[in-house]
C-alpha positions as CSV (number, residue, x, y, z in Angstrom):
1,M,170.3,69.4,-60.9
2,N,172.7,71.6,-59.0
3,G,169.7,73.6,-57.7
4,T,168.1,70.5,-56.4
5,R,171.4,69.4,-54.7
6,K,171.5,72.7,-52.9
7,A,167.8,73.1,-52.1
8,G,167.4,69.5,-50.9
9,P,169.9,69.5,-48.1
10,R,168.7,73.0,-47.0
11,A,165.1,71.8,-46.9
12,G,166.2,68.6,-45.0
13,L,168.1,70.6,-42.4
14,I,165.2,73.0,-41.9
15,L,162.8,70.1,-41.5
16,L,165.1,68.4,-39.0
17,L,165.5,71.5,-36.9
18,V,161.7,72.0,-36.8
19,L,161.2,68.4,-35.8
20,A,163.8,68.8,-33.1
21,I,162.0,71.8,-31.5
22,P,160.8,70.5,-28.0
23,A,157.3,71.8,-28.5
24,V,157.0,70.1,-31.9
25,R,158.4,66.9,-30.5
26,S,156.0,67.0,-27.6
27,M,153.0,67.6,-29.8
28,M,153.9,64.8,-32.2
29,E,155.0,62.3,-29.5
30,G,152.0,63.0,-27.4
31,D,149.8,61.2,-29.9
32,M,150.7,57.7,-31.0
33,A,149.2,58.3,-34.5
34,L,151.2,61.5,-35.0
35,H,154.3,59.9,-33.6
36,M,154.3,56.9,-36.0
37,L,152.5,58.3,-39.0
38,L,153.8,61.9,-39.1
39,Q,157.1,62.2,-37.2
40,F,158.6,59.0,-38.5
41,P,157.9,59.8,-42.2
42,L,159.1,63.4,-41.8
43,L,162.4,62.1,-40.3
44,L,162.8,59.7,-43.2
45,L,162.1,62.6,-45.6
46,A,164.7,64.8,-43.8
47,G,167.3,62.1,-44.2
48,W,166.3,61.7,-47.9
49,L,166.7,65.4,-48.5
50,L,170.0,65.8,-46.6
51,T,171.5,63.0,-48.7
52,Q,170.8,64.9,-52.0
53,G,173.7,67.1,-51.3
54,L,176.3,64.3,-51.6
55,T,178.8,64.5,-54.4
56,E,179.0,61.9,-57.1
57,Q,182.4,60.8,-55.7
58,T,180.8,60.1,-52.3
59,R,177.9,58.3,-53.9
60,A,180.3,56.2,-55.9
61,E,182.2,55.2,-52.7
62,L,178.9,54.3,-51.0
63,R,177.8,52.2,-53.9
64,K,180.7,49.9,-53.2
65,W,178.9,48.5,-50.1
66,N,175.4,49.1,-51.4
67,H,175.3,47.1,-54.7
68,A,171.9,47.3,-56.3
69,G,170.6,49.2,-53.3
70,I,170.3,45.9,-51.3
71,A,172.3,46.9,-48.2
72,G,170.6,50.3,-47.9
73,L,167.1,48.9,-48.3
74,L,167.8,46.1,-45.9
75,M,169.0,48.6,-43.3
76,A,166.0,50.9,-43.8
77,S,163.6,48.0,-43.4
78,L,165.3,46.8,-40.2
79,V,165.1,50.4,-38.7
80,L,161.4,50.7,-39.6
81,M,160.8,47.2,-38.1
82,F,162.5,48.2,-34.9
83,W,160.5,51.4,-34.4
84,M,157.2,49.7,-34.9
85,I,157.8,47.6,-31.8
86,P,155.6,49.0,-29.0
87,R,158.4,48.7,-26.4
88,A,160.7,50.8,-28.6
89,L,158.1,53.6,-28.7
90,D,157.8,53.5,-24.9
91,M,161.6,53.7,-24.5
92,A,161.8,56.6,-27.0
93,L,159.4,58.6,-24.8
94,S,161.0,57.8,-21.5
95,D,164.7,57.9,-22.3
96,S,166.3,60.9,-24.1
97,T,169.2,58.7,-25.4
98,V,166.8,56.3,-27.1
99,E,164.9,59.3,-28.5
100,L,168.1,60.7,-30.0
101,L,168.9,57.2,-31.5
102,K,165.4,57.2,-33.0
103,F,166.1,60.5,-34.8
104,I,169.5,59.3,-35.9
105,T,168.4,55.9,-37.2
106,L,165.3,57.2,-39.0
107,L,167.4,59.9,-40.6
108,M,169.9,57.2,-41.7
109,A,167.1,55.1,-43.0
110,G,165.8,58.0,-45.1
111,A,169.3,58.6,-46.4
112,T,169.8,54.9,-47.4
113,L,166.4,55.0,-49.1
114,E,167.6,57.9,-51.2
115,L,170.9,56.3,-52.0
116,S,169.4,52.9,-52.8
117,W,166.1,53.5,-54.5
118,Q,167.3,54.4,-58.0
119,S,170.0,51.8,-58.1
120,A,167.6,49.0,-56.9
121,G,165.8,47.2,-59.7
122,L,162.2,46.1,-59.7
123,I,162.9,42.9,-57.9
124,V,164.9,44.5,-55.0
125,R,162.3,47.3,-54.6
126,G,159.5,44.7,-54.7
127,F,161.3,42.6,-52.0
128,F,161.7,45.7,-49.8
129,L,158.0,46.8,-50.2
130,G,156.8,43.2,-50.0
131,N,158.4,43.1,-46.5
132,V,157.7,46.6,-45.2
133,L,154.0,46.9,-46.3
134,P,152.8,43.5,-44.9
135,M,154.8,44.3,-41.7
136,M,152.9,47.6,-41.4
137,M,149.6,45.7,-41.9
138,V,150.4,43.2,-39.2
139,V,151.5,45.8,-36.7
140,G,148.4,48.0,-37.5
141,W,146.1,45.0,-37.1
142,L,147.8,44.1,-33.8
143,Y,147.2,47.7,-32.5
144,V,143.6,47.6,-33.6
145,E,142.7,44.2,-32.4
146,A,144.7,44.1,-29.1
147,P,142.3,43.9,-26.2
148,V,144.8,45.8,-23.9
149,R,147.2,48.6,-24.2
150,I,150.4,47.5,-25.9
151,C,152.3,50.8,-25.4
152,S,152.2,51.8,-21.8
153,A,152.7,55.5,-22.8
154,Y,149.5,55.7,-24.9
155,L,145.8,55.1,-24.3
156,T,143.8,52.5,-26.1
157,D,142.1,55.1,-28.3
158,D,145.6,56.4,-29.4
159,Q,146.6,52.8,-30.2
160,L,143.4,52.2,-32.2
161,R,144.0,55.4,-34.3
162,A,147.6,54.5,-34.9
163,G,146.7,51.0,-35.9
164,S,144.0,52.2,-38.3
165,G,146.4,54.7,-39.8
166,L,149.1,52.1,-40.3
167,L,146.6,49.8,-42.0
168,A,145.4,52.6,-44.3
169,L,149.0,53.7,-45.1
170,A,150.0,50.1,-45.9
171,I,146.9,49.6,-48.2
172,A,147.5,52.9,-49.9
173,G,151.2,52.0,-50.3
174,S,150.3,48.7,-51.8
175,V,147.9,50.3,-54.3
176,V,150.5,52.9,-55.4
177,W,153.1,50.1,-55.7
178,L,150.9,48.0,-57.9
179,L,150.0,51.0,-60.1
180,A,153.6,52.0,-60.4
181,F,154.4,48.4,-61.3
182,F,151.7,48.0,-64.0
183,C,151.4,51.6,-65.4
184,P,155.0,52.3,-66.7
185,P,154.7,49.9,-69.6
186,I,151.4,51.5,-70.6
187,R,152.9,55.0,-70.5
188,S,156.0,53.8,-72.5
189,K,153.6,52.2,-75.1
190,E,151.6,55.5,-75.4
191,I,154.8,57.5,-75.9
192,H,156.0,55.0,-78.5
193,D,152.7,55.2,-80.3
194,E,152.8,59.1,-80.3
195,N,156.3,59.1,-81.8
196,Q,155.3,56.9,-84.7
């Protein structure tokens, strides 16, 4: 466990530094699909990894305002919702302050996911995923079906690929969620049967 606590934050910091390199940023943000489907998840992952270095005392203090992971998952869903707005993407590309806020808020969302996921029960997790995944589907569908460019910074082809990617990711996430929901009782039963 101590090894994970040391390796996680190091990996998170390295990932964040790589994502902050101007050439890497330009490459990812130059393509709408890479911007939303690669940079965003990697920033969330960096926040998740950085948080693994927190002490138990700090986690206990944070749990006081994050009962059952509700506040953290709500915060993460609001951040994700905001950065799916086309105007927000445009502002992040044209304003360096907004881009910095994008990095900070997505890192914080990843951190709150790490702090909240284990303490959240099935109902709270289901509520979170039941909001985020359909939201991704709606935004993806909007990007695919819109007859005009929604993001002024990206071409229609970029928009189509990003929308298709969001739809695919939302569908894959829904399948994984359903499998995780229905498979654990089967695994528990198999383990129980083996022990008898």
